[in-house]
C-alpha positions in Angstrom: 174.6 115.6 111.3 176.5 113.7 108.7 174.1 113.6 106.3 174.9 117.5 105.6 178.8 115.8 105.6 176.9 113.0 103.1 178.2 110.1 104.2 176.1 107.1 102.4 177.0 104.2 104.8 180.3 104.6 106.0 183.1 103.5 106.8 182.7 100.5 103.8 181.1 104.2 101.3 179.9 101.1 100.1 177.4 103.6 98.0 179.5 106.2 95.9 179.3 109.8 97.4 177.1 112.3 96.4 177.7 115.7 99.0 174.7 114.0 100.3 171.3 116.6 100.1 174.4 119.6 98.8 174.8 118.3 95.2 171.1 118.5 94.5 170.5 121.2 96.6 172.5 122.9 94.6 171.3 121.7 91.0 167.8 123.1 92.5 169.1 126.4 93.7 171.6 127.1 90.3 168.8 125.8 87.9 166.2 128.4 89.6 169.1 131.0 88.9 169.7 131.8 93.0 172.6 133.8 93.6 173.9 131.3 96.7 177.0 130.4 98.9 177.6 127.3 101.4 179.3 128.1 103.9 180.6 126.1 107.1 184.5 124.2 107.5 184.1 120.9 108.4 186.4 119.0 107.2 184.7 116.4 107.2 184.6 113.1 104.7 188.0 114.6 103.5 189.7 114.1 106.4 189.6 110.4 106.6 187.9 110.7 110.0 185.4 107.8 108.2 187.5 106.9 106.1 187.8 108.3 102.4 185.6 108.4 100.0 186.6 105.6 97.2 184.6 107.8 94.0 185.0 111.7 92.7 180.7 112.2 93.0 178.9 113.2 89.2 178.7 117.1 91.1 181.7 117.7 92.2 180.7 120.4 94.7 184.5 121.6 95.5 185.6 122.1 91.9 182.7 124.9 92.4 183.4 126.3 95.8 180.7 125.2 97.0 181.8 121.8 100.0 181.2 124.4 102.6 179.5 123.3 105.4 178.6 122.6 109.2 178.6 119.2 109.6 180.1 116.9 111.5 180.3 112.4 111.2 179.6 111.4 115.1 179.1 114.8 116.8 176.3 115.4 119.9 174.1 118.5 120.3 176.5 119.4 123.3 179.3 120.2 120.4 177.2 122.0 118.4 176.5 124.4 121.4 179.8 124.5 122.3 180.6 125.8 118.7 177.6 127.4 117.7 178.5 131.0 118.4 181.6 130.6 116.9 180.3 129.1 113.5 177.7 132.3 113.7 180.1 135.4 113.7 182.6 133.4 111.9 179.9 131.9 108.5 176.9 135.0 109.0 174.3 133.4 106.5 171.5 133.6 105.7 169.4 130.3 106.3 170.9 127.9 108.8 169.6 123.8 107.1 169.5 122.2 111.4 169.5 118.0 111.7 170.9 117.5 113.8 169.9 114.7 117.6 170.7 111.3 116.0 173.9 110.4 117.9 172.4 111.5 121.4 169.5 108.9 120.5 169.9 104.9 121.2 168.5 103.3 118.3 165.8 101.2 120.5 165.6 103.8 122.9 162.5 105.1 125.1 161.8 108.0 127.5 161.9 112.0 126.6 165.2 113.0 125.3 165.0 116.5 127.9 168.2 116.5 127.2 168.7 116.6 123.8 165.8 119.0 123.8 167.2 122.4 126.0 170.1 121.8 124.1 169.0 122.4 120.9 166.7 124.8 122.2 170.5 127.2 122.9 171.0 126.4 119.6 167.9 127.5 118.1 168.2 131.1 121.2 172.0 131.4 119.9 170.9 131.5 116.4 168.4 134.0 117.0 169.1 136.2 119.3 173.2 137.0 118.0 171.7 137.0 113.9 167.9 137.7 114.3 167.4 137.7 110.0 168.7 134.5 109.5 165.8 131.5 109.1 166.6 128.4 110.8 165.3 125.6 108.9 165.3 122.3 112.0 165.0 119.1 111.1 163.0 116.2 112.6 165.6 114.4 112.2 165.4 110.6 110.0 164.5 106.7 112.3 166.3 103.9 112.9 165.4 100.6 110.8 164.1 100.3 114.7 161.4 101.1 115.9 162.4 104.7 118.6 160.9 106.0 120.8 163.0 108.8 121.0 163.0 110.1 117.7 159.3 110.1 117.9 158.9 112.7 121.2 161.7 114.5 120.1 160.5 114.8 116.2 157.7 116.2 118.6 159.2 118.9 120.5 160.5 120.4 117.8 157.1 119.6 115.4 155.0 121.8 118.4 156.9 122.7 121.0 160.6 124.3 120.0 159.0 126.3 116.7 155.9 127.0 117.8 158.0 128.8 120.4 160.5 130.4 118.3 157.9 132.1 115.6 155.2 133.5 118.6 158.1 135.7 119.3 158.3 136.6 115.9 161.8 134.7 114.9 162.5 133.3 112.1 162.5 129.9 112.7 160.2 126.4 110.5 160.8 123.2 110.4 160.9 120.8 107.8 159.6 116.9 108.6 162.3 114.4 106.7 
């Protein structure tokens, strides 16, 4: 999701851009003497698709070679499903932080989002099958400002169906509740 890029209130950028969770994660990992490299080739936000940040972030991870991610604004699970194989081959990640689905679910929608669930299942399957030593952490998606049944259904699917299925197969798949 765009939250992986670090969008904050786009396109007006009224909140200073700080690379979203990546700058905080960088700090936590570095402070704990962890050796790591963020990977990915997303051109966002620097390609201007959603406007450009109007500030220089406090911790500018571009300056230390850590401005890598595979996050995109405004795309759905089908986009990820169509590209995950190539990204795995190019990046060979040890850990995948996967937070997708909000762009497929309309605010206020209700019902079971089975198409999105199928796409997510296929994405995780591709990761597990093509890179079995990769730990996949599937985040439940954050809510809209108004109640949306479909998000509740989707998050329940992640926690109660998707992750237990792959865990029962011995795959390194876990979840985090956002």
